[in-house]
Backbone and ligand atoms as CSV (ligand in chain L), in Angstrom:
chain,resi,resn,atom,element,x,y,z
A,1,MET,N,N,-115.450,103.695,3.624
A,1,MET,CA,C,-116.456,103.071,2.621
A,1,MET,C,C,-116.362,101.528,3.026
A,2,ASN,N,N,-117.563,100.999,3.014
A,2,ASN,CA,C,-117.679,99.586,3.364
A,2,ASN,C,C,-117.677,98.692,2.164
A,3,ILE,N,N,-116.975,97.548,2.438
A,3,ILE,CA,C,-117.028,96.601,1.166
A,3,ILE,C,C,-118.422,96.001,0.822
A,4,ALA,N,N,-118.774,96.336,-0.287
A,4,ALA,CA,C,-120.223,95.772,-0.836
A,4,ALA,C,C,-120.011,95.351,-2.224
A,5,LYS,N,N,-120.966,94.946,-2.813
A,5,LYS,CA,C,-120.923,94.479,-4.163
A,5,LYS,C,C,-120.479,95.569,-5.097
A,6,ASP,N,N,-119.586,94.994,-5.809
A,6,ASP,CA,C,-119.078,96.107,-7.077
A,6,ASP,C,C,-117.969,97.154,-6.519
A,7,LYS,N,N,-117.594,96.994,-5.408
A,7,LYS,CA,C,-116.487,97.747,-4.910
A,7,LYS,C,C,-115.240,97.063,-5.148
A,8,VAL,N,N,-114.122,97.780,-5.389
A,8,VAL,CA,C,-112.671,97.252,-5.343
A,8,VAL,C,C,-112.098,97.328,-4.037
A,9,VAL,N,N,-111.633,95.996,-3.842
A,9,VAL,CA,C,-111.086,95.819,-2.312
A,9,VAL,C,C,-109.649,95.255,-2.631
A,10,VAL,N,N,-108.770,95.944,-1.855
A,10,VAL,CA,C,-107.341,95.586,-1.766
A,10,VAL,C,C,-107.004,94.904,-0.399
A,11,ILE,N,N,-106.439,93.716,-0.663
A,11,ILE,CA,C,-106.241,92.864,0.705
A,11,ILE,C,C,-104.802,92.378,0.883
A,12,ASP,N,N,-104.407,92.189,1.879
A,12,ASP,CA,C,-103.229,91.419,2.219
A,12,ASP,C,C,-103.697,90.068,2.960
A,13,TYR,N,N,-103.160,88.929,2.480
A,13,TYR,CA,C,-103.843,87.872,3.072
A,13,TYR,C,C,-102.798,86.646,3.282
A,14,THR,N,N,-103.042,85.820,4.088
A,14,THR,CA,C,-102.224,84.678,4.419
A,14,THR,C,C,-103.035,83.567,4.608
A,15,LEU,N,N,-102.894,82.394,3.667
A,15,LEU,CA,C,-103.703,81.247,3.809
A,15,LEU,C,C,-102.677,80.199,4.383
A,16,THR,N,N,-103.316,79.620,5.620
A,16,THR,CA,C,-102.552,78.524,6.280
A,16,THR,C,C,-103.591,77.285,6.402
A,17,ASP,N,N,-103.046,76.067,6.527
A,17,ASP,CA,C,-103.873,74.953,6.851
A,17,ASP,C,C,-103.903,74.904,8.446
A,18,LYS,N,N,-104.776,73.825,8.975
A,18,LYS,CA,C,-104.951,73.743,10.296
A,18,LYS,C,C,-103.732,73.503,11.105
A,19,GLU,N,N,-102.688,73.108,10.603
A,19,GLU,CA,C,-101.349,73.015,11.449
A,19,GLU,C,C,-100.546,74.262,11.251
A,20,GLY,N,N,-101.103,75.364,10.622
A,20,GLY,CA,C,-100.290,76.434,10.503
A,20,GLY,C,C,-99.287,76.711,9.571
A,21,GLN,N,N,-99.356,75.721,8.327
A,21,GLN,CA,C,-98.490,75.762,7.341
A,21,GLN,C,C,-98.797,76.771,6.282
A,22,VAL,N,N,-98.081,77.674,5.831
A,22,VAL,CA,C,-98.508,78.581,4.765
A,22,VAL,C,C,-98.728,77.912,3.482
A,23,ILE,N,N,-99.829,78.002,2.904
A,23,ILE,CA,C,-100.089,77.512,1.651
A,23,ILE,C,C,-100.088,78.600,0.726
A,24,ASP,N,N,-100.438,80.002,0.770
A,24,ASP,CA,C,-100.453,80.945,0.058
A,24,ASP,C,C,-100.329,82.167,0.737
A,25,LYS,N,N,-99.771,83.217,0.134
A,25,LYS,CA,C,-99.705,84.659,0.809
A,25,LYS,C,C,-99.693,85.666,-0.110
A,26,SER,N,N,-100.186,86.862,0.143
A,26,SER,CA,C,-99.951,87.941,-0.769
A,26,SER,C,C,-98.527,88.512,-0.682
A,27,ASP,N,N,-97.972,89.155,-1.473
A,27,ASP,CA,C,-96.576,89.938,-1.236
A,27,ASP,C,C,-97.128,91.098,-0.611
A,28,SER,N,N,-96.210,91.549,0.232
A,28,SER,CA,C,-96.592,93.003,0.978
A,28,SER,C,C,-96.310,94.163,-0.146
A,29,GLU,N,N,-95.544,93.790,-0.967
A,29,GLU,CA,C,-95.333,94.877,-2.201
A,29,GLU,C,C,-96.437,94.847,-3.127
A,30,ALA,N,N,-97.210,93.694,-3.198
A,30,ALA,CA,C,-98.203,93.383,-4.132
A,30,ALA,C,C,-99.482,92.608,-3.598
A,31,PRO,N,N,-100.230,93.540,-2.948
A,31,PRO,CA,C,-101.405,92.887,-2.521
A,31,PRO,C,C,-102.554,92.579,-3.517
A,32,LEU,N,N,-103.384,91.946,-2.946
A,32,LEU,CA,C,-104.442,91.302,-4.077
A,32,LEU,C,C,-105.640,92.302,-4.256
A,33,ALA,N,N,-105.842,92.557,-5.523
A,33,ALA,CA,C,-107.086,93.433,-5.629
A,33,ALA,C,C,-108.106,92.776,-6.316
A,34,TYR,N,N,-109.427,92.720,-5.715
A,34,TYR,CA,C,-110.540,92.028,-6.354
A,34,TYR,C,C,-111.710,92.714,-6.415
A,35,LEU,N,N,-112.902,92.365,-7.261
A,35,LEU,CA,C,-113.981,93.110,-7.204
A,35,LEU,C,C,-115.025,92.146,-6.424
A,36,GLN,N,N,-115.567,92.827,-5.338
A,36,GLN,CA,C,-116.530,92.186,-4.565
A,36,GLN,C,C,-117.704,91.628,-5.302
A,37,GLY,N,N,-118.212,90.549,-4.965
A,37,GLY,CA,C,-119.530,90.222,-5.379
A,37,GLY,C,C,-119.586,89.628,-6.902
A,38,ASN,N,N,-118.325,89.479,-7.372
A,38,ASN,CA,C,-118.298,88.978,-8.889
A,38,ASN,C,C,-117.622,87.600,-9.033
A,39,GLY,N,N,-117.594,86.726,-7.966
A,39,GLY,CA,C,-116.997,85.644,-8.061
A,39,GLY,C,C,-115.469,85.586,-8.151
A,40,ASN,N,N,-114.805,86.538,-7.710
A,40,ASN,CA,C,-113.372,86.717,-7.889
A,40,ASN,C,C,-112.671,85.691,-6.768
A,41,LEU,N,N,-113.238,85.729,-5.615
A,41,LEU,CA,C,-112.562,84.913,-4.474
A,41,LEU,C,C,-113.572,83.913,-4.139
A,42,LEU,N,N,-113.309,82.977,-3.349
A,42,LEU,CA,C,-114.302,82.087,-2.768
A,42,LEU,C,C,-115.518,82.702,-2.109
A,43,PRO,N,N,-116.831,82.383,-2.506
A,43,PRO,CA,C,-117.950,83.107,-2.058
A,43,PRO,C,C,-117.825,83.230,-0.595
A,44,LYS,N,N,-117.590,82.320,0.238
A,44,LYS,CA,C,-117.699,82.475,1.704
A,44,LYS,C,C,-116.698,83.319,2.069
A,45,LEU,N,N,-115.582,83.654,1.503
A,45,LEU,CA,C,-114.437,84.537,1.831
A,45,LEU,C,C,-115.162,85.915,1.680
A,46,GLU,N,N,-115.636,86.234,0.471
A,46,GLU,CA,C,-116.259,87.426,0.044
A,46,GLU,C,C,-117.521,87.743,1.205
A,47,GLU,N,N,-118.278,86.743,1.473
A,47,GLU,CA,C,-119.174,87.025,2.437
A,47,GLU,C,C,-118.779,87.385,3.645
A,48,ALA,N,N,-117.560,87.021,4.129
A,48,ALA,CA,C,-117.086,87.330,5.380
A,48,ALA,C,C,-116.434,88.834,5.432
A,49,LEU,N,N,-116.137,89.365,4.340
A,49,LEU,CA,C,-115.497,90.424,4.036
A,49,LEU,C,C,-116.412,91.579,3.853
A,50,GLU,N,N,-117.683,91.149,3.478
A,50,GLU,CA,C,-118.643,92.065,3.458
A,50,GLU,C,C,-118.958,93.115,4.349
A,51,GLY,N,N,-118.879,94.382,4.144
A,51,GLY,CA,C,-119.269,95.370,5.259
A,51,GLY,C,C,-118.037,95.869,5.925
A,52,LYS,N,N,-116.997,95.119,5.828
A,52,LYS,CA,C,-115.599,95.679,6.224
A,52,LYS,C,C,-115.015,96.942,5.757
A,53,VAL,N,N,-114.143,97.659,6.531
A,53,VAL,CA,C,-113.598,98.839,5.953
A,53,VAL,C,C,-112.043,98.781,6.006
A,54,GLN,N,N,-111.625,99.565,5.398
A,54,GLN,CA,C,-109.978,99.825,5.353
A,54,GLN,C,C,-109.584,99.732,6.832
A,55,GLY,N,N,-108.541,98.885,7.084
A,55,GLY,CA,C,-107.657,98.667,8.222
A,55,GLY,C,C,-108.431,97.526,9.159
A,56,ASP,N,N,-109.536,97.021,8.913
A,56,ASP,CA,C,-110.040,95.854,9.312
A,56,ASP,C,C,-109.230,94.523,9.117
A,57,SER,N,N,-108.856,93.707,10.140
A,57,SER,CA,C,-108.405,92.551,9.921
A,57,SER,C,C,-109.245,91.449,10.449
A,58,LEU,N,N,-109.230,90.384,9.673
A,58,LEU,CA,C,-110.127,89.220,10.133
A,58,LEU,C,C,-109.629,87.857,9.884
A,59,LYS,N,N,-110.108,86.907,10.750
A,59,LYS,CA,C,-109.721,85.656,10.371
A,59,LYS,C,C,-110.823,84.928,9.808
A,60,VAL,N,N,-110.687,84.031,8.864
A,60,VAL,CA,C,-111.802,83.306,8.137
A,60,VAL,C,C,-111.430,81.857,8.058
A,61,VAL,N,N,-112.261,81.000,8.559
A,61,VAL,CA,C,-111.903,79.533,8.491
A,61,VAL,C,C,-113.034,78.977,7.620
A,62,LEU,N,N,-112.453,78.309,6.598
A,62,LEU,CA,C,-113.465,77.850,5.650
A,62,LEU,C,C,-113.208,76.266,5.728
A,63,PRO,N,N,-114.360,75.356,5.985
A,63,PRO,CA,C,-114.101,73.971,5.832
A,63,PRO,C,C,-114.119,73.541,4.335
A,64,PRO,N,N,-113.775,72.338,4.117
A,64,PRO,CA,C,-113.467,72.023,2.574
A,64,PRO,C,C,-114.483,72.300,1.673
A,65,GLU,N,N,-115.992,72.046,2.050
A,65,GLU,CA,C,-117.083,72.191,1.358
A,65,GLU,C,C,-117.277,73.626,1.026
A,66,ASP,N,N,-116.586,74.774,1.809
A,66,ASP,CA,C,-116.674,76.046,1.444
A,66,ASP,C,C,-115.464,76.361,0.768
A,67,GLY,N,N,-114.522,75.704,0.729
A,67,GLY,CA,C,-113.140,75.886,0.049
A,67,GLY,C,C,-113.126,75.311,-1.262
A,68,TYR,N,N,-112.089,74.365,-1.399
A,68,TYR,CA,C,-111.963,73.707,-2.657
A,68,TYR,C,C,-112.479,72.202,-2.777
A,69,GLY,N,N,-113.447,71.873,-1.868
A,69,GLY,CA,C,-114.147,70.705,-2.154
A,69,GLY,C,C,-113.608,69.495,-1.268
A,70,VAL,N,N,-114.459,68.623,-1.238
A,70,VAL,CA,C,-114.030,67.297,-0.584
A,70,VAL,C,C,-113.496,66.323,-1.552
A,71,ARG,N,N,-112.453,65.545,-1.299
A,71,ARG,CA,C,-111.842,64.748,-2.018
A,71,ARG,C,C,-112.748,63.541,-2.499
A,72,GLU,N,N,-112.789,63.331,-3.646
A,72,GLU,CA,C,-113.676,62.195,-4.443
A,72,GLU,C,C,-112.691,61.184,-5.089
A,73,GLU,N,N,-112.902,59.884,-4.508
A,73,GLU,CA,C,-111.936,58.894,-5.017
A,73,GLU,C,C,-112.205,58.579,-6.499
A,74,SER,N,N,-113.524,58.909,-7.116
A,74,SER,CA,C,-113.962,58.740,-8.431
A,74,SER,C,C,-113.232,59.641,-9.280
A,75,LYS,N,N,-112.523,60.739,-8.905
A,75,LYS,CA,C,-111.829,61.470,-9.715
A,75,LYS,C,C,-110.367,61.047,-9.953
A,76,VAL,N,N,-110.055,60.103,-9.243
A,76,VAL,CA,C,-108.782,59.397,-9.547
A,76,VAL,C,C,-108.853,58.316,-10.616
A,77,ILE,N,N,-108.379,58.342,-11.875
A,77,ILE,CA,C,-108.690,57.530,-12.929
A,77,ILE,C,C,-107.435,57.116,-13.686
A,78,ASP,N,N,-107.652,55.948,-14.317
A,78,ASP,CA,C,-106.510,55.414,-15.185
A,78,ASP,C,C,-106.895,55.993,-16.617
A,79,VAL,N,N,-105.848,56.461,-17.384
A,79,VAL,CA,C,-106.189,56.903,-18.748
A,79,VAL,C,C,-105.080,56.414,-19.631
A,80,PRO,N,N,-105.422,56.080,-21.036
A,80,PRO,CA,C,-104.566,55.508,-21.722
A,80,PRO,C,C,-103.207,56.293,-21.911
A,81,LYS,N,N,-102.210,55.741,-21.910
A,81,LYS,CA,C,-100.815,56.440,-21.986
A,81,LYS,C,C,-100.662,57.300,-23.208
A,82,GLU,N,N,-101.461,56.635,-24.333
A,82,GLU,CA,C,-101.193,57.608,-25.707
A,82,GLU,C,C,-101.756,58.957,-25.662
A,83,MET,N,N,-102.687,59.119,-24.603
A,83,MET,CA,C,-103.254,60.374,-24.492
A,83,MET,C,C,-102.077,61.616,-24.227
A,84,PHE,N,N,-101.156,61.050,-23.773
A,84,PHE,CA,C,-99.974,62.003,-23.209
A,84,PHE,C,C,-98.800,62.056,-24.379
A,85,LYS,N,N,-99.045,61.430,-25.520
A,85,LYS,CA,C,-97.963,61.193,-26.432
A,85,LYS,C,C,-97.300,62.419,-26.737
A,86,ASP,N,N,-97.721,63.653,-26.713
A,86,ASP,CA,C,-97.223,64.753,-27.117
A,86,ASP,C,C,-96.331,65.586,-25.894
A,87,ALA,N,N,-96.697,64.874,-24.792
A,87,ALA,CA,C,-96.255,65.666,-23.581
A,87,ALA,C,C,-94.705,65.268,-23.093
A,88,GLY,N,N,-94.225,64.387,-23.811
A,88,GLY,CA,C,-92.868,64.063,-23.534
A,88,GLY,C,C,-92.882,63.060,-22.319
A,89,GLU,N,N,-91.824,62.976,-21.533
A,89,GLU,CA,C,-91.948,61.907,-20.455
A,89,GLU,C,C,-92.716,62.409,-19.237
A,90,ILE,N,N,-93.565,61.460,-18.998
A,90,ILE,CA,C,-94.716,61.764,-17.768
A,90,ILE,C,C,-93.992,61.192,-16.604
A,91,LYS,N,N,-94.201,61.952,-15.454
A,91,LYS,CA,C,-93.455,61.636,-14.372
A,91,LYS,C,C,-94.654,62.105,-13.135
A,92,PRO,N,N,-94.597,61.111,-12.199
A,92,PRO,CA,C,-95.600,61.503,-10.986
A,92,PRO,C,C,-95.492,62.965,-10.385
A,93,GLY,N,N,-96.475,63.718,-10.147
A,93,GLY,CA,C,-96.365,64.870,-9.747
A,93,GLY,C,C,-96.584,65.979,-10.932
A,94,MET,N,N,-96.479,65.604,-12.064
A,94,MET,CA,C,-96.690,66.415,-13.167
A,94,MET,C,C,-98.159,66.938,-13.163
A,95,ARG,N,N,-98.491,68.127,-13.676
A,95,ARG,CA,C,-100.046,68.568,-13.700
A,95,ARG,C,C,-100.250,68.875,-15.355
A,96,PHE,N,N,-101.481,68.452,-15.686
A,96,PHE,CA,C,-101.862,68.877,-17.027
A,96,PHE,C,C,-103.323,69.454,-16.831
A,97,GLN,N,N,-103.608,70.116,-17.821
A,97,GLN,CA,C,-105.046,70.607,-17.967
A,97,GLN,C,C,-105.790,69.827,-19.052
A,98,ALA,N,N,-106.995,69.241,-18.719
A,98,ALA,CA,C,-107.673,68.509,-19.362
A,98,ALA,C,C,-109.089,69.112,-19.645
A,99,ARG,N,N,-109.677,69.206,-20.717
A,99,ARG,CA,C,-110.902,69.668,-21.019
A,99,ARG,C,C,-111.813,68.494,-21.021
A,100,GLY,N,N,-112.857,68.811,-19.910
A,100,GLY,CA,C,-113.763,67.724,-19.466
A,100,GLY,C,C,-115.185,68.458,-19.583
A,101,PRO,N,N,-116.290,67.563,-19.231
A,101,PRO,CA,C,-117.592,68.170,-19.347
A,101,PRO,C,C,-118.010,69.213,-18.423
A,102,HIS,N,N,-117.112,69.527,-17.499
A,102,HIS,CA,C,-117.331,70.678,-16.594
A,102,HIS,C,C,-116.384,71.813,-16.906
A,103,GLY,N,N,-115.799,71.926,-17.819
A,103,GLY,CA,C,-114.738,72.957,-18.249
A,103,GLY,C,C,-113.451,72.457,-18.025
A,104,VAL,N,N,-112.443,73.219,-17.676
A,104,VAL,CA,C,-111.192,72.609,-17.688
A,104,VAL,C,C,-110.748,72.080,-16.322
A,105,ASP,N,N,-110.192,70.806,-16.309
A,105,ASP,CA,C,-109.879,70.393,-14.969
A,105,ASP,C,C,-108.366,70.206,-14.968
A,106,LEU,N,N,-107.761,70.473,-13.689
A,106,LEU,CA,C,-106.391,70.372,-13.431
A,106,LEU,C,C,-106.160,68.892,-13.097
A,107,LEU,N,N,-105.327,67.992,-13.796
A,107,LEU,CA,C,-104.951,66.699,-13.480
A,107,LEU,C,C,-103.604,66.538,-12.902
A,108,CYS,N,N,-103.342,65.820,-11.844
A,108,CYS,CA,C,-102.212,65.619,-11.393
A,108,CYS,C,C,-101.720,64.002,-11.614
A,109,VAL,N,N,-100.557,63.845,-12.220
A,109,VAL,CA,C,-100.177,62.356,-12.360
A,109,VAL,C,C,-99.673,61.765,-10.962
A,110,VAL,N,N,-100.530,60.770,-10.699
A,110,VAL,CA,C,-100.152,59.893,-9.452
A,110,VAL,C,C,-99.054,58.899,-9.785
A,111,SER,N,N,-99.246,58.018,-10.923
A,111,SER,CA,C,-98.271,56.970,-11.085
A,111,SER,C,C,-98.291,56.748,-12.573
A,112,VAL,N,N,-97.291,56.087,-13.227
A,112,VAL,CA,C,-97.313,55.854,-14.396
A,112,VAL,C,C,-97.040,54.344,-14.703
A,113,GLU,N,N,-97.996,53.581,-15.361
A,113,GLU,CA,C,-97.862,52.218,-15.513
A,113,GLU,C,C,-97.508,51.913,-16.970
A,114,GLU,N,N,-97.391,50.593,-17.313
A,114,GLU,CA,C,-96.975,50.228,-18.799
A,114,GLU,C,C,-97.865,50.954,-19.807
A,115,GLU,N,N,-99.135,50.792,-19.575
A,115,GLU,CA,C,-100.119,51.168,-20.621
A,115,GLU,C,C,-100.882,52.217,-20.236
A,116,THR,N,N,-100.966,52.662,-18.945
A,116,THR,CA,C,-101.909,53.727,-18.560
A,116,THR,C,C,-101.167,54.631,-17.596
A,117,VAL,N,N,-101.918,55.776,-17.321
A,117,VAL,CA,C,-101.172,56.591,-16.423
A,117,VAL,C,C,-102.354,57.040,-15.443
A,118,LYS,N,N,-102.219,57.038,-14.138
A,118,LYS,CA,C,-103.174,57.125,-13.127
A,118,LYS,C,C,-103.022,58.682,-12.730
A,119,VAL,N,N,-104.248,59.245,-12.900
A,119,VAL,CA,C,-104.386,60.717,-12.687
A,119,VAL,C,C,-105.363,61.199,-11.648
A,120,ASP,N,N,-105.122,62.286,-11.005
A,120,ASP,CA,C,-106.057,62.646,-9.933
A,120,ASP,C,C,-106.757,64.104,-10.289
A,121,GLY,N,N,-108.087,64.071,-10.587
A,121,GLY,CA,C,-108.515,65.450,-10.764
A,121,GLY,C,C,-109.169,65.971,-9.554
A,122,ASN,N,N,-108.801,65.760,-8.429
A,122,ASN,CA,C,-109.089,66.433,-7.259
A,122,ASN,C,C,-108.298,67.844,-7.251
A,123,HIS,N,N,-108.921,68.694,-6.725
A,123,HIS,CA,C,-108.253,70.092,-6.476
A,123,HIS,C,C,-107.173,69.771,-5.356
A,124,PRO,N,N,-105.832,70.543,-5.742
A,124,PRO,CA,C,-104.748,70.179,-4.768
A,124,PRO,C,C,-105.087,70.637,-3.317
A,125,LEU,N,N,-106.099,71.479,-3.091
A,125,LEU,CA,C,-106.590,71.786,-1.768
A,125,LEU,C,C,-107.951,71.265,-1.391
A,126,ALA,N,N,-108.264,70.102,-2.107
A,126,ALA,CA,C,-109.534,69.512,-1.692
A,126,ALA,C,C,-109.342,68.848,-0.204
A,127,ASP,N,N,-110.107,68.818,0.597
A,127,ASP,CA,C,-110.112,68.297,1.937
A,127,ASP,C,C,-109.365,69.231,2.892
A,128,VAL,N,N,-108.967,70.316,2.478
A,128,VAL,CA,C,-108.072,71.238,3.300
A,128,VAL,C,C,-109.154,72.259,3.841
A,129,THR,N,N,-108.912,72.384,5.304
A,129,THR,CA,C,-109.773,73.424,5.952
A,129,THR,C,C,-108.887,74.632,5.880
A,130,LEU,N,N,-109.381,75.852,5.099
A,130,LEU,CA,C,-108.553,77.052,4.943
A,130,LEU,C,C,-108.749,77.886,6.083
A,131,HIS,N,N,-107.612,78.355,6.357
A,131,HIS,CA,C,-107.550,79.533,7.404
A,131,HIS,C,C,-106.874,80.703,6.777
A,132,PHE,N,N,-107.799,81.530,6.664
A,132,PHE,CA,C,-107.272,82.964,5.882
A,132,PHE,C,C,-107.076,83.930,7.032
A,133,ASP,N,N,-106.130,84.731,6.906
A,133,ASP,CA,C,-105.827,86.087,7.763
A,133,ASP,C,C,-105.863,87.191,6.711
A,134,VAL,N,N,-106.900,87.881,6.796
A,134,VAL,CA,C,-107.026,89.097,5.820
A,134,VAL,C,C,-107.132,90.488,6.547
A,135,THR,N,N,-106.170,91.373,5.871
A,135,THR,CA,C,-106.358,92.799,6.255
A,135,THR,C,C,-106.704,93.628,5.097
A,136,VAL,N,N,-107.902,94.438,5.337
A,136,VAL,CA,C,-108.283,95.156,4.246
A,136,VAL,C,C,-107.444,96.589,4.168
A,137,ARG,N,N,-106.658,96.653,2.958
A,137,ARG,CA,C,-105.932,97.845,2.799
A,137,ARG,C,C,-106.618,99.013,2.146
A,138,GLU,N,N,-107.410,98.799,1.169
A,138,GLU,CA,C,-108.118,99.696,0.541
A,138,GLU,C,C,-109.614,99.297,0.215
A,139,VAL,N,N,-110.627,100.278,-0.026
A,139,VAL,CA,C,-111.952,99.928,-0.475
A,139,VAL,C,C,-112.284,101.096,-1.406
A,140,ARG,N,N,-112.448,101.044,-2.646
A,140,ARG,CA,C,-112.620,102.102,-3.642
A,140,ARG,C,C,-113.702,101.659,-4.650
A,141,GLU,N,N,-114.314,102.733,-5.331
A,141,GLU,CA,C,-115.297,102.491,-6.304
A,141,GLU,C,C,-114.542,101.906,-7.595
A,142,ALA,N,N,-115.214,101.043,-8.372
A,142,ALA,CA,C,-114.656,100.346,-9.418
A,142,ALA,C,C,-114.941,101.294,-10.552
A,143,THR,N,N,-114.125,101.333,-11.572
A,143,THR,CA,C,-114.377,102.035,-12.699
A,143,THR,C,C,-115.380,101.286,-13.714
A,144,GLU,N,N,-115.952,102.015,-14.801
A,144,GLU,CA,C,-117.025,101.314,-15.666
A,144,GLU,C,C,-116.298,100.225,-16.257
A,145,GLU,N,N,-115.216,100.368,-16.636
A,145,GLU,CA,C,-114.383,99.247,-17.413
A,145,GLU,C,C,-114.179,97.874,-16.394
A,146,GLU,N,N,-113.707,98.213,-15.130
A,146,GLU,CA,C,-113.609,97.082,-14.341
A,146,GLU,C,C,-115.003,96.383,-14.092
A,147,LEU,N,N,-116.117,97.063,-13.861
A,147,LEU,CA,C,-117.360,96.570,-13.738
A,147,LEU,C,C,-117.957,95.805,-15.058
A,148,SER,N,N,-117.530,96.280,-16.274
A,148,SER,CA,C,-118.025,95.620,-17.412
A,148,SER,C,C,-117.054,94.239,-17.611
A,149,HIS,N,N,-115.884,94.223,-17.040
A,149,HIS,CA,C,-115.082,93.067,-17.152
A,149,HIS,C,C,-115.184,92.107,-15.869
A,150,GLY,N,N,-115.701,92.543,-14.897
A,150,GLY,CA,C,-115.990,91.791,-13.725
A,150,GLY,C,C,-114.826,91.524,-12.791
A,151,HIS,N,N,-113.644,92.294,-13.101
A,151,HIS,CA,C,-112.418,92.013,-12.278
A,151,HIS,C,C,-111.718,93.480,-12.325
A,152,VAL,N,N,-110.648,93.697,-11.423
A,152,VAL,CA,C,-110.034,94.727,-11.181
A,152,VAL,C,C,-108.753,94.879,-12.162
A,153,HIS,N,N,-108.519,96.114,-12.611
A,153,HIS,CA,C,-107.416,96.381,-13.440
A,153,HIS,C,C,-106.198,97.160,-12.626
A,154,GLY,N,N,-105.073,97.009,-13.091
A,154,GLY,CA,C,-103.965,97.797,-12.437
A,154,GLY,C,C,-103.502,96.892,-11.400
A,155,PRO,N,N,-102.667,97.571,-10.615
A,155,PRO,CA,C,-101.838,96.830,-9.506
A,155,PRO,C,C,-102.670,95.823,-8.610
A,156,GLY,N,N,-102.159,94.634,-8.568
A,156,GLY,CA,C,-102.931,93.631,-7.875
A,156,GLY,C,C,-104.065,92.917,-8.560
A,157,GLY,N,N,-104.465,93.495,-9.698
A,157,GLY,CA,C,-105.549,92.886,-10.402
A,157,GLY,C,C,-105.041,92.484,-11.861
A,158,HIS,N,N,-105.790,92.519,-12.765
A,158,HIS,CA,C,-105.673,92.128,-14.268
A,158,HIS,C,C,-104.792,93.044,-15.001
A,159,HIS,N,N,-103.883,92.709,-15.902
A,159,HIS,CA,C,-103.097,93.537,-16.767
A,159,HIS,C,C,-103.556,92.907,-18.281
A,160,HIS,N,N,-104.124,93.804,-19.031
A,160,HIS,CA,C,-104.436,93.267,-20.347
A,160,HIS,C,C,-104.959,94.600,-21.231
L,1,ZN,ZN,ZN,-110.399,93.327,-17.772
């Protein structure tokens, strides 16, 4: 069976940067299962997998524009410290979720000043060229329930 829209696909993958450092990797005991064509993975990665079959291995290189975006300095902002008053002690490197005009953003604390906290709303993988090594373990039909939810249930997918 070929990978096509609404098929369940089970993959092993390793994500590295251009220096070959591993950023993320699926567990050999627990591969990733996703529903093709439903926005579960990066669109360009799903595009590269389209038409592949069980046992295929491929390398996919995605520039930042097709990955997690290009870093924007305008996303580094100073916010009043009192916004964090319920969060306890604030330290550089801490991450917070903030509700903004485009949904939930993940903010990373850069530095803490007297009155303000400098936060960075860029994705941690902004500006990174993504190198995916993917092996297709399985391709199967989705169940009605999976199709209606837009994601895979069971091993490697959602549990709810
Ligand atoms: Zn579901």
